Every structure is written in structure tokens, then in C-alpha cells.
C-alpha positions in Angstrom: -1.6 6.4 -18.2 -0.1 2.9 -16.9 -0.6 1.9 -13.7 1.6 0.7 -11.0 1.1 -1.8 -7.8 1.9 -0.1 -4.8 2.2 -1.3 -1.6 2.3 1.0 1.4 3.6 -0.4 4.9 3.3 1.6 8.1 3.9 1.9 11.7 2.2 4.6 13.1 2.2 5.1 17.1 -1.1 7.7 17.4 -4.3 6.0 16.6 -6.4 9.6 15.1 -2.7 9.8 12.8 -3.1 6.4 11.9 -7.0 6.1 11.5 -6.9 9.4 9.1 -4.0 7.6 6.8 -6.2 4.2 6.2 -8.9 6.4 4.9 -6.7 8.5 2.9 -5.3 4.5 1.6 -8.7 3.7 1.1 -9.7 6.9 -1.0 -7.5 5.7 -3.3 -8.1 2.9 -3.6 -6.1 1.0 -1.4 -7.1 -2.2 0.1 -5.7 -3.7 3.2 -3.5 -6.7 2.8 -2.0 -7.2 6.0 -2.5 -5.1 9.2 -0.2 -2.2 8.8 -0.1 -3.4 4.9 -2.3 -1.6 2.4 -2.1 -2.7 -1.5 -3.8 -0.6 -4.9 -2.8 0.5 -8.3 -2.3 3.8 -9.0 -1.3 6.0 -12.2 2.2 8.0 -11.8 -0.3 11.1 -10.9 -1.8 9.5 -8.1 1.3 8.2 -6.9 2.7 12.0 -6.7 -0.5 13.2 -5.3 -0.1 9.9 -2.7 3.2 10.8 -1.8 2.3 14.6 -1.1 -0.9 14.0 1.3 0.9 11.1 3.1 3.8 12.9 5.5 1.4 14.8 7.6 0.3 11.4 9.2 3.4 10.8 11.1 2.4 11.0 14.6 6.3 10.7 16.2 10.2 10.2 15.4 9.4 6.7 15.3 6.7 6.3 13.0 7.2 5.4 9.5 5.5 4.8 6.3 7.3 3.6 3.3 6.1 2.9 -0.2 7.1 0.3 -2.7 6.0 0.7 -5.7 6.3 -2.4 -7.6 6.8 -2.4 -11.7 5.3 -4.7 -13.9 8.0 -7.3 -14.6 8.6 -7.9 -10.8 4.9 -8.8 -10.4 5.7 -12.2 -11.6 8.2 -13.1 -8.6 6.2 -11.9 -6.0 5.3 -14.9 -3.7 2.5 -15.3 -0.7 2.9 -17.8 2.0 -0.7 -17.6 4.2 -3.2 -20.3 5.4 -5.6 -17.6 4.1 -6.0 -16.2 1.1 -4.5 -12.9 0.8 -5.6 -10.1 -2.5 -4.1 -8.4 -4.7 -5.2 -5.8 -7.7 -7.0 -7.8 -9.9 -4.2 -7.4 -12.6 -1.9 -9.2 -10.6 -1.7 -13.3 -10.8 0.0 -14.5 -7.8 1.3 -17.6 -6.8 -0.1 -19.1 -3.3 2.0 -21.7 -1.5 
């Protein structure tokens, strides 16, 4: 089964819910690339499992979790602007500008 690069971006106000979400993302093999942004490679079945597990981590009406699947064709278009190295999943080649 083909994996896809997935970015998860969240804004969760409650520490307990946020920390539980972070543990869930790490369980799925994600790693932090910014304070509230995680990246990982998931199969379609893993992505479905993540989606089923993720909504319970919203702790208020202002919280949000956004999942961005990035197709293989779009990976080459990713540009990273940073003074430090940001590592995305090993299958992804990127330009550091």
C-alpha cells in the first residue's frame, strides 16, 4: 500500500487534550516540525484510523485540528524557509532556502 505525506496542524487550548493528541500522533509515527505542526507518512488505512481517533482531542469550540494529505506529485512543490533544518519524512526531498 502506498503511503502519503500527512501534515497535522492543531490549535488546542487545553494542555491535557493537546498532550494526548501529541502522544497519538507519535504513536502513528509523526514527528514535530513546528510547535503545532506534525508530519508523517501514512497509508490510507492508517489515515482513516487517525481520523477516527482524532476528533475526541478537541477540548473547546475554538479548538481545531487540520489534516493535510500531500500527494506524491505535490511533494516537489514544497518550499521550506527556515534558519534551521526542518526534516520531513525520509521519502521527501525538499529545498532549504
